[in-house]
FIKOLZA-1660 file (N, C-alpha, C; in steps of 0.1 Angstrom, whole numbers, plus 5000, padded with zeros to 4 digits):
% residues 161
   i   px   py   pz ch aa at
   1 4849 4945 5043  A  M  N
   1 4866 4940 5039  A  M CA
   1 4862 4924 5031  A  M  C
   2 4869 4924 5022  A  D  N
   2 4867 4910 5013  A  D CA
   2 4879 4902 5018  A  D  C
   3 4875 4890 5020  A  S  N
   3 4891 4883 5022  A  S CA
   3 4891 4867 5016  A  S  C
   4 4884 4870 5008  A  K  N
   4 4885 4861 4997  A  K CA
   4 4899 4853 4992  A  K  C
   5 4911 4865 4992  A  Y  N
   5 4923 4861 4983  A  Y CA
   5 4934 4864 4994  A  Y  C
   6 4937 4854 4996  A  K  N
   6 4950 4852 5007  A  K CA
   6 4962 4850 4997  A  K  C
   7 4976 4859 5000  A  S  N
   7 4991 4860 4994  A  S CA
   7 4996 4850 5005  A  S  C
   8 5006 4844 4996  A  P  N
   8 5015 4832 5005  A  P CA
   8 5025 4837 5007  A  P  C
   9 5030 4851 4999  A  N  N
   9 5043 4859 4999  A  N CA
   9 5043 4867 5012  A  N  C
  10 5047 4862 5023  A  F  N
  10 5048 4871 5037  A  F CA
  10 5057 4860 5043  A  F  C
  11 5064 4868 5056  A  N  N
  11 5069 4860 5066  A  N CA
  11 5067 4868 5080  A  N  C
  12 5077 4866 5087  A  E  N
  12 5074 4872 5103  A  E CA
  12 5083 4888 5100  A  E  C
  13 5079 4897 5103  A  R  N
  13 5087 4909 5107  A  R CA
  13 5096 4908 5116  A  R  C
  14 5109 4914 5109  A  I  N
  14 5123 4914 5117  A  I CA
  14 5124 4929 5121  A  I  C
  15 5126 4928 5137  A  G  N
  15 5130 4937 5145  A  G CA
  15 5115 4945 5148  A  G  C
  16 5104 4946 5145  A  Y  N
  16 5091 4951 5146  A  Y CA
  16 5081 4943 5150  A  Y  C
  17 5075 4947 5164  A  D  N
  17 5063 4937 5165  A  D CA
  17 5052 4941 5156  A  D  C
  18 5049 4954 5154  A  A  N
  18 5043 4957 5145  A  A CA
  18 5046 4968 5139  A  A  C
  19 5036 4971 5126  A  A  N
  19 5042 4984 5114  A  A CA
  19 5045 4999 5123  A  A  C
  20 5054 5003 5118  A  V  N
  20 5053 5019 5122  A  V CA
  20 5050 5031 5110  A  V  C
  21 5045 5024 5100  A  M  N
  21 5045 5033 5089  A  M CA
  21 5038 5026 5076  A  M  C
  22 5028 5033 5073  A  I  N
  22 5021 5027 5057  A  I CA
  22 5027 5032 5047  A  I  C
  23 5026 5024 5037  A  V  N
  23 5032 5030 5022  A  V CA
  23 5023 5024 5013  A  V  C
  24 5020 5036 5004  A  L  N
  24 5009 5035 4994  A  L CA
  24 5015 5034 4982  A  L  C
  25 5010 5024 4975  A  H  N
  25 5013 5016 4959  A  H CA
  25 5005 5017 4949  A  H  C
  26 5004 5022 4940  A  Y  N
  26 4994 5015 4928  A  Y CA
  26 5000 5000 4919  A  Y  C
  27 4991 4996 4916  A  T  N
  27 4991 4983 4913  A  T CA
  27 4997 4980 4898  A  T  C
  28 4998 4992 4886  A  G  N
  28 5002 4989 4879  A  G CA
  28 5001 4980 4868  A  G  C
  29 4992 4978 4869  A  M  N
  29 4986 4962 4862  A  M CA
  29 4972 4971 4852  A  M  C
  30 4968 4959 4843  A  Q  N
  30 4956 4967 4835  A  Q CA
  30 4945 4963 4844  A  Q  C
  31 4943 4953 4849  A  S  N
  31 4927 4953 4859  A  S CA
  31 4933 4948 4876  A  S  C
  32 4924 4947 4882  A  A  N
  32 4919 4945 4894  A  A CA
  32 4925 4926 4896  A  A  C
  33 4918 4923 4890  A  E  N
  33 4920 4907 4890  A  E CA
  33 4935 4903 4886  A  E  C
  34 4941 4910 4878  A  A  N
  34 4956 4904 4874  A  A CA
  34 4962 4910 4884  A  A  C
  35 4960 4921 4891  A  A  N
  35 4968 4927 4901  A  A CA
  35 4967 4916 4916  A  A  C
  36 4954 4911 4921  A  L  N
  36 4950 4900 4927  A  L CA
  36 4958 4887 4925  A  L  C
  37 4959 4886 4913  A  K  N
  37 4963 4870 4907  A  K CA
  37 4980 4873 4911  A  K  C
  38 4988 4884 4907  A  K  N
  38 4999 4881 4911  A  K CA
  38 5003 4887 4924  A  K  C
  39 4997 4891 4930  A  L  N
  39 4998 4895 4943  A  L CA
  39 4996 4881 4954  A  L  C
  40 4991 4871 4947  A  C  N
  40 4985 4860 4953  A  C CA
  40 4992 4847 4947  A  C  C
  41 5002 4852 4937  A  D  N
  41 5011 4838 4932  A  D CA
  41 5024 4838 4939  A  D  C
  42 5026 4823 4944  A  P  N
  42 5040 4822 4953  A  P CA
  42 5051 4824 4944  A  P  C
  43 5049 4823 4928  A  A  N
  43 5062 4826 4920  A  A CA
  43 5063 4840 4919  A  A  C
  44 5055 4846 4922  A  A  N
  44 5059 4860 4920  A  A CA
  44 5066 4867 4932  A  A  C
  45 5066 4863 4942  A  E  N
  45 5071 4869 4954  A  E CA
  45 5070 4882 4959  A  E  C
  46 5057 4886 4954  A  V  N
  46 5053 4898 4958  A  V CA
  46 5040 4901 4964  A  V  C
  47 5038 4908 4972  A  S  N
  47 5023 4907 4981  A  S CA
  47 5022 4924 4988  A  S  C
  48 5010 4924 4996  A  A  N
  48 5006 4937 4999  A  A CA
  48 4997 4932 5013  A  A  C
  49 4993 4940 5022  A  H  N
  49 4988 4937 5030  A  H CA
  49 4972 4941 5024  A  H  C
  50 4969 4948 5020  A  Y  N
  50 4955 4952 5013  A  Y CA
  50 4958 4954 5000  A  Y  C
  51 4948 4955 4990  A  V  N
  51 4945 4958 4978  A  V CA
  51 4931 4968 4980  A  V  C
  52 4931 4982 4972  A  I  N
  52 4916 4989 4975  A  I CA
  52 4914 4990 4957  A  I  C
  53 4901 4981 4953  A  D  N
  53 4901 4984 4940  A  D CA
  53 4894 4999 4936  A  D  C
  54 4893 5003 4924  A  E  N
  54 4886 5019 4920  A  E CA
  54 4872 5016 4926  A  E  C
  55 4864 5010 4928  A  D  N
  55 4850 5009 4933  A  D CA
  55 4852 5010 4949  A  D  C
  56 4864 5005 4957  A  G  N
  56 4864 5011 4970  A  G CA
  56 4867 4999 4977  A  G  C
  57 4861 4990 4968  A  T  N
  57 4864 4973 4976  A  T CA
  57 4876 4971 4981  A  T  C
  58 4875 4965 4995  A  T  N
  58 4889 4963 5000  A  T CA
  58 4892 4950 5002  A  T  C
  59 4904 4944 4998  A  Y  N
  59 4908 4929 5001  A  Y CA
  59 4923 4932 5010  A  Y  C
  60 4921 4923 5020  A  Q  N
  60 4932 4920 5029  A  Q CA
  60 4938 4903 5023  A  Q  C
  61 4951 4908 5021  A  L  N
  61 4958 4895 5015  A  L CA
  61 4968 4890 5020  A  L  C
  62 4972 4898 5031  A  V  N
  62 4983 4892 5045  A  V CA
  62 4976 4902 5056  A  V  C
  63 4981 4892 5068  A  D  N
  63 4975 4898 5082  A  D CA
  63 4984 4910 5084  A  D  C
  64 4981 4918 5092  A  E  N
  64 4988 4930 5093  A  E CA
  64 4999 4928 5103  A  E  C
  65 4999 4919 5111  A  N  N
  65 5012 4909 5120  A  N CA
  65 5023 4905 5113  A  N  C
  66 5019 4904 5099  A  K  N
  66 5031 4897 5095  A  K CA
  66 5038 4909 5081  A  K  C
  67 5046 4901 5077  A  R  N
  67 5058 4913 5068  A  R CA
  67 5057 4910 5051  A  R  C
  68 5045 4917 5049  A  A  N
  68 5042 4914 5035  A  A CA
  68 5055 4920 5024  A  A  C
  69 5055 4913 5013  A  W  N
  69 5067 4917 5005  A  W CA
  69 5063 4927 4994  A  W  C
  70 5061 4943 4998  A  H  N
  70 5056 4952 4986  A  H CA
  70 5069 4962 4984  A  H  C
  71 5077 4963 4993  A  A  N
  71 5086 4976 4994  A  A CA
  71 5099 4973 4984  A  A  C
  72 5103 4963 4980  A  G  N
  72 5115 4959 4975  A  G CA
  72 5126 4968 4979  A  G  C
  73 5134 4970 4971  A  V  N
  73 5148 4981 4977  A  V CA
  73 5144 4991 4979  A  V  C
  74 5147 4997 4994  A  S  N
  74 5142 5010 4996  A  S CA
  74 5147 5011 5011  A  S  C
  75 5143 5025 5014  A  E  N
  75 5148 5030 5027  A  E CA
  75 5143 5042 5029  A  E  C
  76 5139 5044 5042  A  W  N
  76 5131 5058 5048  A  W CA
  76 5139 5061 5063  A  W  C
  77 5144 5073 5065  A  N  N
  77 5150 5075 5078  A  N CA
  77 5160 5066 5083  A  N  C
  78 5168 5062 5078  A  G  N
  78 5174 5050 5077  A  G CA
  78 5174 5036 5080  A  G  C
  79 5162 5033 5080  A  E  N
  79 5154 5018 5077  A  E CA
  79 5154 5014 5063  A  E  C
  80 5163 5002 5061  A  T  N
  80 5162 4997 5051  A  T CA
  80 5154 4983 5048  A  T  C
  81 5145 4978 5060  A  D  N
  81 5137 4968 5057  A  D CA
  81 5125 4972 5062  A  D  C
  82 5119 4980 5051  A  I  N
  82 5106 4987 5051  A  I CA
  82 5096 4978 5052  A  I  C
  83 5099 4966 5047  A  N  N
  83 5086 4955 5048  A  N CA
  83 5085 4951 5060  A  N  C
  84 5094 4950 5069  A  S  N
  84 5093 4945 5084  A  S CA
  84 5087 4958 5088  A  S  C
  85 5088 4974 5084  A  A  N
  85 5080 4982 5095  A  A CA
  85 5073 4991 5089  A  A  C
  86 5061 4982 5080  A  S  N
  86 5053 4989 5073  A  S CA
  86 5041 4979 5069  A  S  C
  87 5031 4985 5066  A  I  N
  87 5017 4979 5060  A  I CA
  87 5016 4984 5046  A  I  C
  88 5016 4976 5038  A  G  N
  88 5016 4980 5022  A  G CA
  88 5000 4978 5017  A  G  C
  89 4996 4991 5012  A  I  N
  89 4982 4989 5004  A  I CA
  89 4987 4992 4990  A  I  C
  90 4977 4984 4983  A  E  N
  90 4981 4986 4970  A  E CA
  90 4968 4993 4963  A  E  C
  91 4968 5003 4957  A  L  N
  91 4957 5008 4950  A  L CA
  91 4955 5008 4938  A  L  C
  92 4943 4998 4931  A  V  N
  92 4941 4992 4916  A  V CA
  92 4943 5007 4910  A  V  C
  93 4952 5009 4902  A  N  N
  93 4952 5019 4891  A  N CA
  93 4963 5013 4879  A  N  C
  94 4961 5015 4866  A  P  N
  94 4971 5009 4856  A  P CA
  94 4982 5013 4858  A  P  C
  95 4986 5025 4862  A  G  N
  95 4998 5032 4865  A  G CA
  95 5003 5038 4853  A  G  C
  96 5018 5042 4854  A  H  N
  96 5021 5051 4841  A  H CA
  96 5022 5041 4829  A  H  C
  97 5023 5026 4829  A  E  N
  97 5023 5019 4821  A  E CA
  97 5015 5016 4810  A  E  C
  98 5002 5018 4817  A  F  N
  98 4989 5010 4813  A  F CA
  98 4979 5021 4813  A  F  C
  99 4982 5036 4811  A  G  N
  99 4972 5045 4813  A  G CA
  99 4967 5051 4826  A  G  C
 100 4979 5055 4833  A  Y  N
 100 4975 5060 4845  A  Y CA
 100 4962 5072 4846  A  Y  C
 101 4957 5069 4858  A  R  N
 101 4946 5079 4859  A  R CA
 101 4942 5083 4873  A  R  C
 102 4936 5095 4872  A  E  N
 102 4930 5097 4885  A  E CA
 102 4924 5086 4895  A  E  C
 103 4927 5089 4908  A  F  N
 103 4920 5076 4918  A  F CA
 103 4908 5081 4920  A  F  C
 104 4896 5074 4920  A  P  N
 104 4882 5076 4920  A  P CA
 104 4878 5080 4935  A  P  C
 105 4870 5086 4938  A  P  N
 105 4861 5094 4951  A  P CA
 105 4858 5079 4959  A  P  C
 106 4858 5069 4952  A  A  N
 106 4851 5055 4964  A  A CA
 106 4867 5049 4967  A  A  C
 107 4876 5051 4961  A  Q  N
 107 4885 5041 4964  A  Q CA
 107 4894 5047 4972  A  Q  C
 108 4896 5064 4970  A  M  N
 108 4901 5074 4979  A  M CA
 108 4893 5074 4994  A  M  C
 109 4881 5071 4998  A  E  N
 109 4873 5072 5007  A  E CA
 109 4875 5062 5016  A  E  C
 110 4875 5046 5006  A  S  N
 110 4880 5035 5013  A  S CA
 110 4894 5035 5019  A  S  C
 111 4905 5041 5013  A  L  N
 111 4921 5042 5016  A  L CA
 111 4918 5048 5028  A  L  C
 112 4911 5060 5031  A  A  N
 112 4913 5072 5044  A  A CA
 112 4903 5060 5055  A  A  C
 113 4896 5056 5051  A  T  N
 113 4890 5049 5066  A  T CA
 113 4898 5037 5065  A  T  C
 114 4904 5026 5059  A  L  N
 114 4913 5018 5061  A  L CA
 114 4927 5023 5067  A  L  C
 115 4928 5036 5064  A  C  N
 115 4943 5039 5071  A  C CA
 115 4940 5044 5084  A  C  C
 116 4923 5052 5084  A  K  N
 116 4920 5055 5101  A  K CA
 116 4922 5044 5109  A  K  C
 117 4918 5033 5103  A  D  N
 117 4915 5020 5111  A  D CA
 117 4927 5015 5115  A  D  C
 118 4938 5013 5103  A  I  N
 118 4951 5009 5108  A  I CA
 118 4958 5017 5118  A  I  C
 119 4955 5030 5116  A  M  N
 119 4964 5041 5127  A  M CA
 119 4956 5038 5141  A  M  C
 120 4944 5033 5140  A  S  N
 120 4940 5030 5156  A  S CA
 120 4946 5021 5165  A  S  C
 121 4947 5013 5153  A  R  N
 121 4954 4997 5160  A  R CA
 121 4970 4997 5162  A  R  C
 122 4976 5004 5152  A  H  N
 122 4993 5008 5155  A  H CA
 122 4999 5020 5156  A  H  C
 123 5009 5022 5161  A  D  N
 123 5016 5032 5163  A  D CA
 123 5022 5040 5151  A  D  C
 124 5014 5045 5139  A  I  N
 124 5020 5049 5127  A  I CA
 124 5025 5062 5125  A  I  C
 125 5038 5065 5125  A  G  N
 125 5045 5076 5126  A  G CA
 125 5046 5080 5109  A  G  C
 126 5044 5076 5096  A  S  N
 126 5046 5080 5085  A  S CA
 126 5037 5073 5078  A  S  C
 127 5032 5081 5069  A  I  N
 127 5022 5073 5057  A  I CA
 127 5027 5083 5045  A  I  C
 128 5033 5073 5034  A  L  N
 128 5043 5077 5024  A  L CA
 128 5038 5065 5015  A  L  C
 129 5046 5075 5000  A  G  N
 129 5042 5067 4986  A  G CA
 129 5054 5058 4983  A  G  C
 130 5058 5047 4978  A  H  N
 130 5067 5039 4972  A  H CA
 130 5078 5049 4966  A  H  C
 131 5072 5060 4957  A  S  N
 131 5081 5067 4953  A  S CA
 131 5090 5073 4965  A  S  C
 132 5087 5076 4977  A  D  N
 132 5091 5083 4988  A  D CA
 132 5104 5076 4990  A  D  C
 133 5100 5061 4992  A  I  N
 133 5114 5049 4999  A  I CA
 133 5121 5043 4987  A  I  C
 134 5116 5045 4973  A  A  N
 134 5124 5041 4960  A  A CA
 134 5124 5050 4953  A  A  C
 135 5131 5064 4956  A  P  N
 135 5130 5074 4945  A  P CA
 135 5142 5073 4934  A  P  C
 136 5135 5074 4921  A  G  N
 136 5143 5068 4908  A  G CA
 136 5142 5058 4905  A  G  C
 137 5133 5047 4912  A  R  N
 137 5135 5034 4909  A  R CA
 137 5119 5032 4911  A  R  C
 138 5109 5038 4916  A  K  N
 138 5095 5037 4919  A  K CA
 138 5087 5052 4917  A  K  C
 139 5076 5051 4909  A  Q  N
 139 5071 5065 4910  A  Q CA
 139 5056 5068 4911  A  Q  C
 140 5053 5052 4919  A  D  N
 140 5038 5053 4925  A  D CA
 140 5035 5058 4940  A  D  C
 141 5025 5066 4941  A  P  N
 141 5012 5065 4936  A  P CA
 141 5012 5074 4927  A  P  C
 142 5020 5081 4925  A  G  N
 142 5023 5094 4915  A  G CA
 142 5016 5106 4915  A  G  C
 143 5018 5115 4907  A  E  N
 143 5011 5126 4904  A  E CA
 143 5001 5131 4906  A  E  C
 144 4987 5119 4901  A  L  N
 144 4975 5121 4904  A  L CA
 144 4970 5119 4917  A  L  C
 145 4976 5113 4924  A  F  N
 145 4974 5107 4937  A  F CA
 145 4971 5123 4945  A  F  C
 146 4960 5124 4955  A  D  N
 146 4958 5136 4963  A  D CA
 146 4963 5134 4978  A  D  C
 147 4971 5138 4980  A  W  N
 147 4977 5137 4991  A  W CA
 147 4969 5147 5002  A  W  C
 148 4970 5159 4994  A  V  N
 148 4962 5169 5004  A  V CA
 148 4947 5165 5009  A  V  C
 149 4940 5159 5002  A  W  N
 149 4927 5154 5000  A  W CA
 149 4926 5145 5010  A  W  C
 150 4936 5134 5010  A  L  N
 150 4942 5124 5021  A  L CA
 150 4941 5129 5035  A  L  C
 151 4950 5136 5036  A  A  N
 151 4950 5149 5050  A  A CA
 151 4940 5152 5056  A  A  C
 152 4931 5160 5047  A  K  N
 152 4918 5165 5050  A  K CA
 152 4907 5157 5055  A  K  C
 153 4911 5145 5050  A  A  N
 153 4903 5134 5053  A  A CA
 153 4906 5126 5067  A  A  C
 154 4917 5133 5075  A  G  N
 154 4923 5128 5083  A  G CA
 154 4933 5121 5087  A  G  C
 155 4939 5117 5074  A  V  N
 155 4948 5110 5074  A  V CA
 155 4962 5117 5070  A  V  C
 156 4972 5120 5082  A  P  N
 156 4981 5125 5079  A  P CA
 156 4993 5119 5072  A  P  C
 157 5001 5126 5063  A  N  N
 157 5011 5117 5057  A  N CA
 157 5021 5133 5053  A  N  C
 158 5033 5123 5046  A  I  N
 158 5042 5129 5046  A  I CA
 158 5043 5147 5035  A  I  C
 159 5034 5144 5029  A  H  N
 159 5034 5154 5015  A  H CA
 159 5022 5162 5021  A  H  C
 160 5016 5162 5034  A  S  N
 160 5010 5173 5039  A  S CA
 160 5015 5180 5050  A  S  C
 161 5010 5191 5050  A  S  N
 161 5014 5199 5063  A  S CA
 161 5009 5205 5071  A  S  C
% end
């Protein structure tokens, strides 16, 4: 776990002592460096708890006990403050705007390991994508994200049965 990047873009959870869901995103930027810079820029007012690079390197930007600003306007099962209820994980991928591509095995393996680690510490009820909580507004992690592989790796999610 690399902790050289820290985001100032967080505050206290509201109504939750700990996360009850994990939300997966893609960065939608041309490089990991650009994404990390934006997620750590106070003017951007956006962050995530973790970023996983394509080579599997995992960066923790915000402490899990804090409310990272990753979900935006969103809703899941009646909850509209997704940031307070969740842990946000950004996967480095250029996204649909800059050449969307498959998520490499090293990145997926790091994601599975991180999710299982988070699940061992928190009572996580849902693992879902940004597109699930903001349909029509967001499409990440997108159609190339392998939800079935993630489930087979021991991370149950709303896209696997």
